[in-house]
MIMIDREN-872467 format. One line per field, with one value per residue: residue in one letter; x, y negated, z of N, C-alpha, C in turn. Coordinates in Angstrom, 2 decimals. Example, Ala and Ser with C-alpha at 12.3 -4.5 7.8 and 13.67 -1.06 7.14 Angstrom:
! MIMIDREN-872467
r = [a,s]
n_u = [13.19,12.85]
n_v = [5.69,2.25]
n_w = [7.80,7.08]
ca_u = [12.30,13.67]
ca_v = [4.50,1.06]
ca_w = [7.80,7.14]
c_u = [13.20,12.90]
c_v = [3.30,-0.03]
c_w = [7.80,7.87]
//
This chain:
! MIMIDREN-872467
r = [x,x,x,x,x,x,x,x,x,x,x,x,x,x,x,x,x,x,x,x,x,x,x,x,x,x,x,x,x,x,x,x,x,x,x,x,x,x,x,x,x,x,x,x,x,x,x,x,x,x,x,x,x,x,x,x,x,x,x,x,x,x,x,x,x,x,x,x,x,x,x,x,x,x,x,x,x,x,x,x,x,x,x,x,x,x,x,x,x,x,x,x,x,x,x,x,x,x,x,x,x,x,x,x,x,x,x,x,x,x,x,x,x,x,x,x,x,x,x,x,x,x,x,x,x,x,x,x,x,x,x,x,x,x,x,x,x,x,x,x,x,x,x,x,x,x,x,x,x,x,x,x,x,x,x,x,x,x,x,x,x,x,x,x,x,x,x,x,x,x,x,x,x,x,x,x,x,x,x,x,x,x,x,x,x,x,x,x,x,x,x,x,x,x,x,x,x,x,x,x,x,x,x,x,x,x,x,x,x,x,x,x,x,x,x,x,x,x,x,x,x,x,x,x,x,x,x,x,x,x,x,x,x,x,x,x,x,x,x,x,x,x,x,x,x,x,x,x,x,x,x,x,x,x,x]
n_u = [131.51,130.90,129.43,129.64,131.87,133.88,133.79,134.60,137.17,138.27,138.38,140.67,142.68,145.95,146.82,145.15,146.24,148.40,148.69,149.63,148.00,146.98,147.98,147.98,150.51,149.37,148.01,145.56,143.38,143.55,143.13,142.08,140.26,138.66,140.54,141.69,139.51,139.07,141.48,141.23,139.09,140.24,142.16,144.69,147.86,149.53,149.82,151.06,151.91,151.63,152.85,151.60,152.68,150.69,148.24,145.37,143.17,143.99,144.25,141.59,140.53,141.87,140.89,138.16,138.31,139.49,137.52,135.23,131.78,131.42,132.93,131.80,131.17,128.46,127.02,125.85,127.13,129.80,129.63,128.77,131.02,132.91,131.97,133.03,135.37,135.00,135.76,138.52,138.93,138.16,140.08,142.39,142.00,142.03,144.65,146.10,145.29,146.31,149.04,149.34,148.84,151.02,153.10,152.67,153.46,151.71,150.53,148.22,145.73,143.30,139.69,138.53,137.56,134.49,134.51,134.05,133.11,131.33,131.62,134.19,133.81,132.07,133.81,135.72,134.05,133.11,130.68,127.76,127.43,124.87,123.87,125.38,124.32,121.73,122.26,123.28,120.99,119.37,120.83,120.49,117.70,116.55,114.98,116.20,115.76,115.32,117.80,119.40,118.29,118.86,121.59,122.18,121.27,118.64,116.74,116.71,118.90,117.57,114.83,114.93,115.71,113.44,111.51,112.62,111.85,109.49,107.65,109.24,107.84,106.12,107.98,108.88,106.51,106.19,108.40,107.73,105.41,106.48,108.17,106.31,104.81,106.80,107.39,104.94,104.76,107.00,106.31,104.03,105.16,106.75,104.81,103.33,105.31,105.92,103.44,103.09,105.22,104.36,102.25,101.23,101.27,98.81,97.07,96.63,94.39,93.93,93.94,93.82,94.72,94.78,97.36,96.78,94.01,93.91,95.04,93.06,90.92,91.91,92.18,89.81,89.71,91.15,93.82,96.01,97.74,101.00,103.07,106.34,107.43,109.93,110.17,110.37,109.70,107.28,104.84,101.86,100.61,97.46,95.23,92.32,90.31,90.69,90.25,87.56,86.42,86.72,85.06,82.45,83.21,84.39,84.37,86.37,87.90,89.38,89.04]
n_v = [-177.84,-174.98,-175.56,-173.99,-172.47,-174.41,-175.27,-172.97,-172.79,-175.14,-174.65,-173.20,-174.96,-176.30,-173.99,-173.53,-174.58,-173.08,-171.33,-172.07,-174.15,-173.26,-174.54,-176.03,-177.34,-179.66,-180.39,-179.19,-177.56,-174.21,-172.30,-172.83,-174.79,-175.23,-175.68,-178.00,-179.79,-179.89,-181.03,-183.57,-184.58,-184.64,-186.51,-185.78,-186.26,-184.84,-181.60,-178.26,-176.67,-174.22,-174.16,-173.16,-172.07,-172.27,-172.25,-174.46,-172.80,-170.28,-170.98,-171.46,-168.89,-167.61,-169.10,-168.43,-165.69,-165.85,-166.92,-165.23,-164.07,-163.59,-165.51,-167.88,-168.67,-168.14,-165.49,-166.66,-169.19,-168.41,-167.18,-169.37,-171.03,-169.35,-169.25,-171.45,-170.50,-169.21,-170.32,-170.12,-167.35,-166.54,-167.82,-166.62,-163.97,-164.31,-165.21,-162.97,-161.18,-162.31,-162.14,-159.39,-158.83,-160.02,-158.50,-156.17,-156.82,-157.87,-159.76,-161.07,-161.88,-159.77,-160.02,-161.71,-159.86,-159.59,-161.02,-159.85,-161.94,-162.24,-159.97,-160.42,-162.74,-161.70,-159.89,-161.57,-163.01,-160.99,-159.60,-158.14,-157.76,-158.24,-160.08,-162.30,-162.99,-163.69,-165.89,-167.74,-168.27,-169.38,-171.70,-173.06,-173.41,-173.79,-175.86,-178.71,-178.46,-175.74,-174.75,-175.67,-174.22,-171.54,-171.58,-171.70,-169.34,-169.35,-168.60,-165.65,-164.49,-162.89,-163.59,-166.33,-166.26,-165.11,-167.09,-169.18,-168.86,-170.09,-173.25,-176.24,-177.74,-175.84,-174.12,-175.66,-175.72,-173.00,-172.72,-174.52,-173.33,-170.91,-171.80,-172.91,-170.61,-169.00,-170.63,-170.59,-167.86,-167.59,-169.25,-167.86,-165.43,-166.31,-167.32,-165.00,-163.42,-164.96,-164.91,-162.17,-161.73,-163.07,-161.60,-159.24,-155.69,-155.11,-157.02,-156.53,-155.33,-152.08,-149.42,-145.98,-144.11,-141.59,-141.36,-140.39,-140.80,-143.56,-144.31,-143.34,-145.00,-147.48,-147.18,-147.87,-150.56,-151.94,-154.07,-155.16,-157.62,-157.24,-157.94,-158.01,-157.69,-158.59,-156.81,-154.73,-151.14,-148.65,-149.61,-150.66,-153.75,-155.10,-157.37,-158.94,-159.45,-157.55,-155.17,-155.55,-155.42,-152.76,-151.48,-150.46,-148.01,-146.58,-144.03,-142.25,-143.50,-143.77,-145.00]
n_w = [62.66,64.74,67.85,70.18,69.59,69.46,72.10,73.49,72.50,73.46,76.17,76.46,76.71,76.26,75.06,72.97,70.73,70.06,67.88,64.62,62.14,58.82,55.76,52.43,50.12,49.36,51.54,51.99,54.08,54.86,56.87,60.17,60.89,63.17,65.19,64.13,64.20,66.96,67.76,66.63,68.15,70.66,70.27,69.49,68.05,66.26,64.65,64.64,61.60,58.98,55.82,52.77,49.59,47.25,44.58,44.12,43.55,44.49,47.12,47.79,47.54,49.67,51.79,51.82,52.40,54.91,56.46,57.19,57.59,60.33,61.47,60.90,58.18,56.15,54.09,51.83,51.68,51.32,48.82,47.34,47.48,46.27,43.67,42.46,41.51,39.14,36.50,36.84,37.07,34.50,32.91,33.89,33.12,30.33,29.92,30.77,28.82,26.50,27.08,27.11,24.44,23.18,24.12,22.77,20.35,18.55,15.84,15.67,17.93,19.44,19.56,22.40,25.22,27.12,30.38,33.61,35.60,37.65,39.22,40.19,41.69,43.61,44.83,46.07,47.80,49.36,49.02,47.40,43.82,42.98,44.84,44.18,41.69,42.53,44.20,42.36,40.90,42.89,43.53,41.16,40.82,43.31,45.83,47.74,50.52,50.79,50.01,52.11,54.19,53.50,53.51,56.19,57.17,57.98,56.19,54.29,51.63,49.77,50.15,49.61,46.93,45.81,46.35,44.89,42.29,42.06,41.65,42.90,44.79,45.83,46.95,49.12,50.56,51.22,52.92,54.93,55.98,56.89,58.94,60.71,61.34,62.56,64.73,66.12,66.76,68.36,70.49,71.38,72.22,74.33,76.08,76.64,77.85,80.13,81.39,81.89,83.61,85.86,86.79,89.18,89.84,91.07,90.16,87.53,85.08,84.55,82.19,81.39,78.65,76.20,73.76,71.07,71.09,71.36,68.93,67.24,67.94,67.15,64.44,63.22,63.38,61.52,60.40,62.97,64.89,66.12,68.79,70.12,73.39,75.59,78.09,81.03,81.31,80.09,78.67,77.05,76.27,75.91,74.37,75.85,74.08,72.08,73.51,74.21,71.70,71.21,72.96,72.22,71.16,73.16,74.33,74.85,76.69,79.84,83.05]
ca_u = [131.99,130.00,129.71,130.07,133.23,134.75,133.82,135.45,138.54,138.71,138.65,142.03,143.64,147.03,146.99,144.31,147.03,149.62,148.77,149.61,146.98,147.54,147.63,148.73,151.41,148.51,147.37,144.25,143.39,143.06,142.65,142.36,139.35,138.22,141.67,141.83,138.42,139.32,142.58,140.68,138.27,141.13,143.10,146.04,148.46,150.12,149.59,151.98,151.30,152.36,152.51,151.62,152.90,149.65,147.42,144.07,142.29,144.46,143.94,140.16,140.36,142.32,139.98,136.93,138.62,139.82,136.32,134.13,130.54,131.54,133.66,131.10,130.67,127.43,127.18,125.48,128.16,130.99,129.36,128.73,132.41,133.60,131.52,133.95,136.53,134.66,136.66,139.86,138.95,138.10,141.38,143.35,141.79,142.47,146.11,146.57,145.02,147.28,150.35,149.32,148.93,152.39,153.96,152.46,153.99,150.60,150.58,146.90,145.07,141.96,138.64,138.52,136.48,133.79,135.12,133.02,133.43,130.42,132.23,135.33,133.24,131.57,134.97,136.30,133.09,132.81,129.25,127.43,127.26,123.47,123.68,125.97,123.30,120.63,122.72,123.37,119.62,118.90,121.51,119.97,116.27,116.06,114.90,117.28,115.46,115.52,119.25,119.93,117.80,119.55,123.00,122.29,120.65,117.23,116.06,117.63,119.16,116.51,113.61,115.17,115.69,112.04,110.84,113.21,111.17,108.28,107.91,109.92,106.85,105.64,109.08,108.83,105.33,106.51,109.32,106.98,104.53,107.30,108.63,105.15,104.50,107.83,107.22,103.77,105.09,107.95,105.53,103.18,105.99,107.16,103.64,103.01,106.37,105.75,102.22,103.33,106.14,103.64,101.24,101.64,100.52,97.46,96.22,96.44,93.31,94.60,93.19,94.65,94.13,95.69,97.82,95.99,92.70,94.11,95.22,91.75,90.12,92.47,92.05,88.58,89.77,91.95,95.13,96.13,99.08,101.77,104.21,107.24,107.75,111.14,109.79,110.70,108.61,106.69,103.45,101.33,99.73,96.42,94.41,90.95,89.48,90.79,89.56,86.12,85.99,86.77,84.13,81.39,83.75,85.30,84.00,87.60,88.66,89.20,89.54]
ca_v = [-176.70,-174.46,-176.19,-172.98,-172.08,-175.50,-175.27,-171.85,-173.12,-176.22,-174.08,-172.63,-176.03,-176.42,-172.71,-173.53,-175.03,-172.26,-170.82,-173.17,-174.09,-172.91,-175.55,-176.03,-178.49,-180.84,-180.53,-178.57,-176.60,-172.87,-171.69,-173.65,-175.94,-175.46,-176.32,-179.35,-180.60,-180.09,-181.99,-184.90,-185.01,-184.90,-187.57,-185.23,-186.94,-183.90,-180.17,-177.38,-176.13,-173.36,-174.60,-172.08,-172.52,-171.63,-173.14,-174.72,-171.63,-169.26,-171.48,-171.25,-167.46,-167.30,-169.76,-167.63,-164.44,-166.15,-167.36,-164.30,-164.50,-163.54,-166.68,-169.12,-168.85,-167.17,-164.87,-167.63,-170.22,-167.79,-167.03,-170.72,-171.46,-168.47,-169.54,-172.45,-169.80,-168.56,-170.73,-169.60,-165.93,-166.43,-168.22,-165.61,-162.81,-164.65,-165.25,-161.58,-160.54,-162.84,-161.57,-158.00,-158.82,-160.36,-157.36,-155.14,-157.32,-158.15,-161.10,-161.68,-161.34,-159.26,-160.86,-161.59,-159.06,-160.29,-160.87,-159.72,-162.92,-162.03,-158.96,-161.05,-163.63,-160.84,-159.33,-162.60,-163.38,-159.82,-159.32,-157.38,-158.55,-158.65,-161.31,-163.40,-163.37,-164.37,-167.20,-168.63,-168.69,-170.27,-172.98,-173.71,-173.73,-174.00,-177.23,-179.04,-177.93,-174.29,-174.53,-175.85,-173.12,-170.28,-171.74,-171.51,-168.04,-169.46,-167.81,-164.69,-164.68,-162.22,-164.38,-167.60,-165.95,-164.90,-168.39,-170.11,-168.69,-170.91,-174.70,-176.71,-178.15,-174.62,-173.64,-176.44,-175.29,-171.70,-172.93,-175.19,-172.34,-169.95,-172.43,-173.00,-169.25,-168.58,-171.42,-170.08,-166.54,-167.80,-169.78,-166.80,-164.47,-166.94,-167.39,-163.64,-162.99,-165.68,-164.44,-160.82,-161.83,-163.57,-160.64,-158.10,-154.49,-155.10,-157.97,-156.08,-154.39,-150.98,-148.32,-144.87,-143.57,-140.76,-142.10,-140.05,-141.45,-144.97,-144.43,-143.16,-146.21,-148.60,-146.95,-148.51,-152.02,-152.55,-154.58,-155.98,-158.20,-156.65,-158.74,-157.27,-158.45,-158.09,-156.53,-153.34,-150.18,-148.08,-150.08,-151.45,-154.81,-155.33,-158.54,-158.64,-159.50,-156.27,-154.18,-155.78,-154.94,-151.30,-150.92,-149.58,-146.70,-146.27,-142.80,-141.55,-144.35,-143.38,-146.07]
ca_w = [63.42,65.76,69.14,71.14,69.24,69.88,73.56,73.92,72.14,74.35,77.49,76.46,76.96,75.28,74.37,71.78,69.59,69.93,66.52,63.65,61.10,57.52,54.78,51.17,50.05,49.20,52.84,52.05,55.19,54.53,58.11,61.35,60.94,64.54,65.90,63.59,64.72,68.39,67.88,66.34,69.29,71.79,69.93,69.29,66.90,65.30,64.84,63.92,60.39,58.06,54.47,51.78,48.22,46.45,43.78,44.76,43.40,45.43,48.46,48.02,47.78,51.03,52.73,51.91,53.11,56.31,57.18,56.97,58.24,61.78,61.93,60.61,56.83,55.79,52.77,50.80,51.58,50.73,47.39,46.76,47.33,45.32,42.31,41.89,40.96,37.87,35.40,37.14,36.73,33.04,32.37,34.30,32.26,28.98,29.94,30.84,27.53,25.56,27.42,26.66,22.98,22.77,24.44,21.76,19.09,17.65,15.27,15.81,19.11,19.26,20.14,23.86,25.79,28.20,31.70,34.64,36.65,38.78,40.09,40.85,42.72,44.68,45.54,46.94,48.84,50.19,48.90,46.20,42.60,42.92,45.63,43.41,40.70,43.22,44.68,41.20,40.58,43.96,43.35,39.97,40.88,44.68,46.31,48.68,51.86,50.73,49.98,53.47,55.03,53.19,53.91,57.64,57.48,58.39,55.17,53.68,50.20,49.02,50.22,48.90,45.51,45.45,46.37,43.91,41.00,42.13,41.59,44.10,45.79,46.47,47.80,50.36,51.30,51.79,54.03,56.01,56.61,57.61,60.18,61.61,61.81,63.50,65.94,66.83,67.31,69.46,71.61,71.90,72.96,75.59,76.96,77.11,78.76,81.39,82.03,82.39,84.73,87.04,87.23,89.98,89.42,91.62,89.45,86.15,84.83,83.88,81.60,80.92,77.43,75.43,72.59,69.87,71.19,71.08,67.48,66.63,68.16,66.40,63.01,62.74,63.54,60.46,60.80,64.18,65.02,67.22,69.24,71.01,74.60,76.25,79.47,81.38,81.40,78.88,78.77,75.94,76.73,74.92,74.69,76.26,72.88,71.40,74.34,74.08,70.38,71.21,73.97,71.66,70.81,74.27,75.00,75.28,77.60,81.22,83.93]
c_u = [130.96,130.41,130.24,131.51,134.23,134.90,134.72,136.92,139.11,139.07,140.05,143.09,144.69,147.25,146.17,145.10,148.33,149.79,148.70,148.45,147.68,147.05,148.38,149.66,150.63,147.70,145.89,144.30,142.78,142.45,143.04,141.45,138.90,139.31,141.87,140.76,138.62,140.44,142.11,139.90,139.12,142.12,144.52,146.63,148.95,149.76,150.65,151.25,152.24,151.91,152.67,151.80,151.93,148.92,146.11,143.13,142.69,144.16,142.47,139.87,140.74,141.40,138.72,137.19,138.87,138.60,135.14,132.93,130.64,132.25,133.02,130.58,129.67,127.72,126.92,126.59,129.43,130.82,129.39,130.14,133.13,133.18,132.38,135.16,136.24,135.55,138.09,139.97,138.93,139.47,142.45,143.23,142.27,144.00,146.69,146.40,146.02,148.68,150.43,149.46,150.33,153.34,153.84,152.97,152.91,150.70,149.25,146.19,143.69,140.95,138.58,137.31,135.79,134.45,134.00,133.37,132.54,131.01,133.42,134.87,132.75,132.71,135.54,135.35,132.75,131.34,129.02,127.26,125.82,123.22,124.30,124.98,122.18,121.04,122.82,121.98,119.08,119.53,120.95,118.54,115.73,116.00,115.94,117.02,115.63,117.00,119.84,119.52,118.55,121.03,123.19,121.66,119.21,116.35,117.08,117.82,118.04,115.24,113.78,115.15,114.25,111.30,111.33,112.62,109.88,108.64,108.46,108.95,106.31,106.71,109.05,107.63,105.56,107.39,108.61,106.10,105.32,107.77,107.49,104.82,105.52,107.70,106.05,104.07,106.04,107.22,104.67,103.98,106.40,106.00,103.29,104.03,106.22,104.52,102.42,104.23,105.43,102.67,101.86,100.81,99.07,96.52,95.96,95.25,93.87,93.61,94.19,93.96,95.19,96.07,97.05,94.62,92.80,94.27,93.88,90.87,90.60,92.33,90.85,88.65,90.52,93.29,95.03,97.56,99.75,102.94,105.03,107.63,108.96,110.84,110.09,109.47,108.11,105.20,103.09,100.36,98.75,95.59,92.99,90.01,89.50,90.08,88.06,85.60,85.97,85.71,83.01,81.89,84.67,84.94,85.23,88.39,88.33,89.81,90.43]
c_v = [-176.29,-174.99,-175.18,-172.54,-173.15,-175.53,-174.17,-172.13,-174.18,-175.70,-173.47,-173.69,-176.11,-175.13,-172.65,-173.88,-174.24,-171.76,-171.99,-173.02,-173.84,-173.91,-175.31,-177.24,-179.79,-181.11,-180.13,-177.50,-175.28,-172.21,-172.58,-174.86,-176.25,-176.16,-177.75,-180.27,-180.89,-181.11,-183.41,-185.43,-185.34,-186.03,-187.08,-185.78,-185.96,-182.46,-179.39,-176.74,-175.14,-173.75,-173.45,-172.67,-171.77,-172.69,-173.42,-173.52,-170.52,-169.67,-171.24,-169.77,-167.10,-167.91,-168.92,-166.35,-164.70,-166.54,-166.48,-164.73,-164.51,-164.75,-167.97,-169.31,-167.75,-166.58,-165.88,-168.66,-169.65,-167.61,-168.38,-171.26,-170.66,-168.73,-170.62,-171.79,-169.13,-169.01,-170.19,-168.13,-165.73,-166.75,-167.19,-164.37,-163.09,-164.66,-163.84,-160.87,-161.01,-162.26,-160.12,-157.89,-159.10,-159.20,-156.26,-155.59,-157.64,-159.58,-161.83,-161.03,-160.81,-160.19,-160.61,-160.80,-159.84,-160.01,-160.83,-160.65,-162.74,-161.03,-159.54,-161.99,-162.81,-160.26,-160.35,-162.92,-162.21,-159.46,-158.46,-158.31,-159.04,-159.93,-162.52,-163.91,-164.16,-165.77,-168.19,-169.13,-169.66,-171.65,-173.76,-174.22,-173.98,-175.48,-177.46,-178.45,-176.41,-173.96,-174.66,-174.69,-171.82,-170.38,-171.42,-170.20,-168.16,-168.65,-166.88,-165.01,-164.06,-163.06,-165.70,-167.38,-165.78,-166.23,-169.30,-169.93,-169.51,-172.39,-175.20,-177.17,-176.94,-174.01,-174.35,-176.03,-173.93,-171.86,-173.57,-174.18,-171.33,-170.53,-172.56,-171.64,-168.77,-169.34,-170.93,-168.73,-166.66,-168.31,-168.70,-165.80,-165.04,-166.98,-166.02,-163.17,-163.66,-165.18,-163.06,-160.85,-162.28,-162.55,-159.53,-156.89,-154.50,-156.03,-157.57,-155.13,-153.26,-149.95,-147.26,-144.25,-142.74,-141.48,-141.72,-140.70,-142.93,-145.20,-144.29,-144.38,-147.36,-148.43,-147.68,-150.03,-152.70,-153.02,-155.37,-156.48,-157.64,-157.57,-157.91,-158.17,-157.81,-157.92,-155.07,-152.44,-149.71,-148.36,-150.86,-152.48,-155.15,-156.54,-158.11,-158.61,-158.17,-155.18,-154.31,-155.27,-153.42,-150.67,-150.07,-148.18,-146.17,-144.98,-142.06,-142.34,-143.99,-144.47,-145.46]
c_w = [64.46,67.13,70.15,70.87,69.68,71.39,74.09,73.63,73.08,75.73,77.58,76.72,75.86,74.50,73.08,70.53,69.42,68.50,65.55,62.67,59.76,56.49,53.47,51.16,49.82,50.47,52.83,53.13,54.72,55.75,59.28,61.49,62.36,65.34,65.43,64.14,66.20,68.59,67.61,67.54,70.50,71.52,69.77,67.99,65.84,65.66,64.08,62.74,59.71,56.66,53.49,50.38,47.30,45.63,44.52,44.68,44.36,46.86,48.79,48.28,49.22,52.08,52.93,52.69,54.60,57.13,56.80,57.80,59.76,62.35,61.43,59.20,56.50,54.42,51.67,50.59,50.95,49.22,46.70,46.53,46.24,43.88,41.65,41.23,39.61,36.71,35.60,36.76,35.20,32.42,32.70,33.42,30.84,28.89,29.96,29.50,26.48,25.81,26.96,25.16,22.50,23.02,23.40,20.39,18.08,17.15,15.41,16.99,18.76,19.90,21.64,24.33,26.90,29.55,32.74,35.81,37.87,39.77,40.85,41.96,43.91,45.51,46.53,48.10,49.76,50.18,47.66,45.00,42.47,43.69,44.93,42.38,41.36,43.68,43.52,40.82,41.62,43.81,42.17,40.17,42.28,45.04,47.41,50.07,51.90,50.73,51.38,54.36,54.76,53.54,55.40,58.12,58.00,57.45,54.53,52.19,49.37,48.99,49.46,47.39,45.02,45.36,45.25,42.52,40.94,41.96,42.92,45.19,46.54,47.37,49.16,51.21,51.95,53.03,55.21,56.74,57.43,58.95,61.18,62.20,62.83,64.82,66.78,67.49,68.49,70.70,72.24,72.71,74.31,76.58,77.52,78.12,80.13,82.14,82.65,83.61,86.01,87.61,88.06,89.55,89.91,90.87,88.01,86.08,83.99,83.34,81.18,79.72,76.72,74.14,71.32,69.89,70.87,69.58,66.77,66.77,67.28,64.90,62.41,62.77,62.42,60.98,62.10,64.27,66.26,67.53,70.21,72.18,75.28,77.74,79.77,81.37,80.06,78.90,77.52,76.52,75.61,75.33,75.05,75.06,72.15,72.18,74.20,72.74,70.30,72.11,73.37,71.33,71.92,75.00,75.54,76.29,79.04,82.09,84.98]
//
């Protein structure tokens, strides 16, 4: 369970347990995992429950709907859970088809039509059918570290699907490089933000340049890396290295 969610729930005191948790007759929890976890941590002996008379498959459908992404289950996890319902959807469609055949008085059933289980899985998970296809491929060919990363949203479904077409050793290398790159960028942003916060206007070396002129100067430099700094004002901060590289073409630069 999310620590912040448990903390917010705990702050409600006894009111946290006003709403009963929803379970099946087999005591499978459909809704109320946070309250159940908090009760365990507090040593609470009993909890009020509402028991639903549903099958395990119907319980899983309700569980997925009750725990949308805003409440903790990511798109990938919802799809992963909903994929367990594929046999249920196939059997349900076959039963409906047989019932329809009997009602028509047919002595011989027609050949079963293909069932779009992917669409049913997508409906329950609240996602597109395309993402269901991608998740099935990731589950089949993704390495364990990639699966964990996509379950927690560290990696998007689209990127994980792209990587899962590569050998597993390469998937791990892609993930390792991505984490290093993100860590470096995060460190760089923090350093720049701290440095800018310490500088007073009098200590900054300022240049005024027309934006079209700046674009013209930068066009000759090729690609440059841009980092976004959460700081007030309408100012572009440029490294000294970049300014030095522009000096031979600084005819339009006015101090």
